[in-house]
C-alpha positions as CSV (number, residue, x, y, z in Angstrom):
1,M,86.9,94.0,100.9
2,S,83.2,94.9,100.2
3,N,81.6,98.2,101.4
4,S,79.3,95.8,103.6
5,N,82.3,94.3,105.4
6,I,83.7,97.8,105.7
7,S,80.1,98.7,107.4
8,E,80.1,95.3,109.6
9,N,83.7,96.3,110.7
10,A,83.1,99.4,111.4
11,Y,80.0,99.1,113.6
12,E,82.3,96.5,115.4
13,N,84.9,98.6,116.4
14,N,83.9,100.3,119.7
15,L,85.5,103.3,119.8
16,P,86.3,105.2,122.9
17,N,84.2,108.7,122.0
18,N,87.4,111.2,122.1
19,Q,89.4,109.1,119.6
20,A,86.1,108.6,117.7
21,L,85.6,112.5,117.5
22,R,89.2,113.0,116.7
23,I,89.1,110.1,113.8
24,G,85.8,112.3,112.5
25,L,87.0,115.6,113.0
26,M,90.6,114.7,111.0
27,T,88.5,112.9,108.3
28,S,86.4,116.3,107.9
29,V,89.1,118.9,107.9
30,L,91.1,117.0,105.7
31,N,88.5,116.3,103.1
32,P,89.5,117.9,99.9
33,K,85.9,117.5,98.4
34,A,84.6,119.7,101.3
35,A,87.2,122.6,100.6
36,L,86.1,122.4,96.9
37,N,82.5,122.1,97.5
38,L,82.6,125.4,99.7
39,F,84.6,126.8,96.9
40,A,82.2,126.1,94.3
41,L,79.3,127.4,96.9
42,F,81.1,131.1,97.1
43,T,82.3,131.3,93.6
44,N,78.7,130.5,92.3
45,V,76.1,131.9,94.9
46,V,78.2,134.8,96.2
47,S,78.4,137.5,94.3
48,P,81.3,140.3,93.9
49,G,79.0,143.2,94.9
50,T,78.3,141.3,97.7
51,P,78.7,143.4,100.5
52,P,81.6,142.0,102.9
53,Y,79.7,142.0,106.2
54,V,77.1,139.1,104.4
55,K,81.0,137.3,103.5
56,L,81.6,137.9,107.0
57,I,77.9,136.6,108.2
58,L,78.2,133.6,105.9
59,I,81.2,132.0,107.4
60,P,80.1,131.4,111.3
61,V,76.4,130.1,109.9
62,L,78.1,127.9,107.3
63,S,80.3,126.6,110.1
64,I,77.2,126.0,112.4
65,I,75.1,124.7,109.6
66,T,78.0,121.8,108.8
67,F,78.3,121.3,113.0
68,S,74.8,120.7,113.3
69,W,75.0,118.2,109.9
70,H,77.7,116.7,111.4
71,T,76.3,116.4,114.9
72,M,72.7,115.4,113.4
73,V,74.6,112.3,111.7
74,G,76.8,111.4,114.4
75,L,73.5,110.8,116.7
76,I,71.6,108.9,114.0
77,F,74.1,106.6,114.0
78,F,75.4,106.8,117.8
79,H,71.1,105.2,118.4
80,G,71.0,101.5,117.9
81,R,67.7,101.5,116.7
82,L,68.6,104.1,113.8
83,R,71.8,102.6,113.3
84,E,70.4,99.1,112.4
85,L,67.8,101.0,110.2
86,Y,70.4,102.2,108.3
87,R,72.3,99.1,108.3
88,T,69.5,97.0,107.0
89,S,68.1,99.8,104.2
90,Y,72.0,101.2,103.4
91,R,71.7,99.0,99.8
92,K,68.5,99.8,98.5
93,T,69.2,103.4,99.6
94,E,72.5,103.7,97.7
95,L,70.5,102.4,94.7
96,T,67.7,104.5,94.5
97,F,69.7,107.6,94.9
98,E,72.4,105.9,92.4
99,I,69.0,105.8,89.8
100,V,67.9,109.4,90.4
101,L,71.4,111.0,90.1
102,I,71.6,108.7,86.6
103,A,68.6,110.3,85.6
104,F,69.7,113.4,86.3
105,G,72.7,113.2,84.5
106,L,71.3,111.7,81.2
107,R,68.4,114.5,81.9
108,I,71.2,117.5,81.5
109,A,72.9,115.4,78.8
110,F,70.6,115.0,76.8
111,S,68.8,118.6,77.5
112,K,68.5,120.8,74.1
113,K,70.1,124.1,74.8
């Protein structure tokens, strides 16, 4: 099954809001990549000398940012016109970002250090 079939089936499946919320929440909570990204952020950005109160403030701030992001994405895909715009342009958008990421990777691979 291609990605476009998966996308089209997902749009055609009209789940009740509470079931869609439950699926989205479980997907987000059980996603190991999200936990690894947060771990990488903390180990690379927050130094050992950072005061404990700053670390405690970061937890709710990151939670609010993550919640806001997921809410924004959910609202975008809930809105019919924006959802259709995404459906018609997602392949071009993916291709653009693939090229950009490959260019960054090549730049890093061939950089002289």
